C-alpha positions as CSV (number, residue, x, y, z in Angstrom):
1,M,-13.5,0.3,10.6
2,A,-12.1,-3.2,10.4
3,A,-8.9,-3.4,8.2
4,G,-10.1,-5.0,4.7
5,Y,-7.8,-7.5,3.0
6,Q,-6.2,-7.3,-0.7
7,D,-3.3,-9.0,-2.2
8,Q,-0.9,-6.9,-4.4
9,F,1.2,-8.3,-7.1
10,L,4.2,-6.5,-7.8
11,N,6.8,-6.9,-11.0
12,Q,10.4,-6.9,-10.0
13,G,12.2,-3.5,-11.6
14,E,9.0,-2.2,-12.6
15,T,7.5,1.1,-11.3
16,F,4.8,-0.1,-9.0
17,N,1.4,2.2,-8.9
18,T,-1.9,1.3,-7.6
19,L,-5.3,3.1,-6.6
20,I,-7.2,1.7,-4.0
21,T,-10.8,2.6,-3.0
22,L,-11.9,2.7,0.6
23,N,-15.5,2.2,1.4
24,D,-17.3,2.3,4.8
25,A,-19.4,-0.3,6.6
26,T,-22.4,0.7,4.3
27,G,-20.4,0.5,0.9
28,A,-20.0,4.1,0.8
29,A,-17.2,6.1,-0.6
30,Y,-14.9,6.8,2.7
31,N,-14.3,10.6,2.7
32,L,-10.6,11.2,3.1
33,S,-10.9,14.9,3.3
34,G,-8.0,16.3,5.5
35,F,-6.8,13.0,5.9
36,S,-2.9,11.6,5.3
37,V,-2.0,8.1,4.5
38,K,0.9,5.7,5.1
39,S,2.0,2.5,3.8
40,Q,4.8,0.1,4.1
41,A,5.8,-3.7,3.0
42,K,7.9,-6.1,5.3
43,T,9.1,-9.7,5.0
44,S,7.2,-10.5,8.0
45,Y,5.1,-8.5,10.3
46,Y,7.9,-8.7,13.0
47,A,10.5,-7.8,10.4
48,A,12.6,-4.7,11.8
49,N,12.9,-2.7,8.8
50,A,10.5,-2.3,5.8
51,T,11.3,-3.6,2.4
52,I,9.4,-1.1,0.9
53,V,8.2,2.3,2.2
54,F,5.5,3.2,-0.5
55,N,5.1,6.7,-1.6
56,T,1.5,7.4,-0.7
57,S,-1.4,10.1,-1.3
58,I,-5.0,10.8,-1.0
59,Y,-6.1,10.6,-4.7
60,D,-9.4,11.4,-4.8
61,A,-10.5,12.6,-1.1
62,T,-14.1,12.6,-1.7
63,H,-14.5,9.2,-3.3
64,G,-12.1,7.5,-0.9
65,I,-9.4,6.7,-3.3
66,I,-5.9,6.3,-2.1
67,Q,-2.6,6.0,-4.1
68,L,0.4,3.7,-3.4
69,S,3.6,3.9,-5.3
70,A,7.1,2.8,-5.7
71,N,9.9,3.5,-8.3
72,S,11.7,0.9,-10.5
73,A,14.7,1.1,-8.5
74,T,13.0,0.3,-5.5
75,T,11.0,-2.7,-6.5
76,A,14.5,-4.0,-8.4
77,N,15.9,-4.5,-5.0
78,V,13.1,-6.8,-3.8
79,S,14.1,-10.4,-3.8
80,P,12.1,-12.2,-6.5
81,R,9.2,-14.7,-5.9
82,Q,9.2,-13.2,-2.5
83,K,6.0,-12.7,-0.7
84,L,5.6,-9.6,1.5
85,V,3.2,-8.4,4.0
86,Y,2.0,-4.8,3.7
87,D,-0.6,-2.5,5.4
88,V,-2.2,0.8,4.8
89,I,-3.0,3.4,7.6
90,I,-5.1,6.4,7.4
91,I,-4.8,9.5,10.0
92,D,-7.4,11.7,10.4
93,P,-7.1,15.5,11.1
94,T,-6.9,14.9,14.7
95,G,-4.3,12.4,14.8
96,L,-6.3,9.4,14.8
97,V,-4.8,6.4,13.0
98,T,-6.8,3.8,11.4
99,R,-5.4,0.6,9.5
100,V,-7.7,0.3,6.6
101,L,-6.0,-2.5,4.5
102,E,-3.5,-5.5,4.9
103,G,-2.5,-8.1,2.7
104,Q,0.5,-9.8,0.8
105,I,2.3,-8.6,-2.0
106,I,3.6,-11.4,-4.4
107,V,6.8,-10.5,-6.4
108,S,7.2,-11.7,-9.9
109,P,10.9,-11.9,-11.0
110,A,12.2,-9.7,-13.8
111,V,14.5,-10.8,-16.5
112,T,15.7,-7.4,-17.7
113,L,16.3,-4.5,-15.1
114,A,16.5,-0.7,-16.1
């Protein structure tokens, strides 16, 4: 499966939560039963450290839905107006790793932080 591309928008200092549906080449929902998921965002593909390590979960395995989230303390530390790159990988029950999604994250600055 080729990785899809989808930009995300993140409000600085706000809890970030998004659901992403993965479909196979025929457009059918990807069955994620038994899979795990990981995702990170960095300032560039070549940055040594992640800016955000997302909390990830399989939200609905039979319908191919994954969840990415980050708490407000994490997003408060992201520089405003910054563009990050991110990707999402899934790991099947045998350990096979597949990158399923990539894109940019555009950060909107906050006036009030919690």
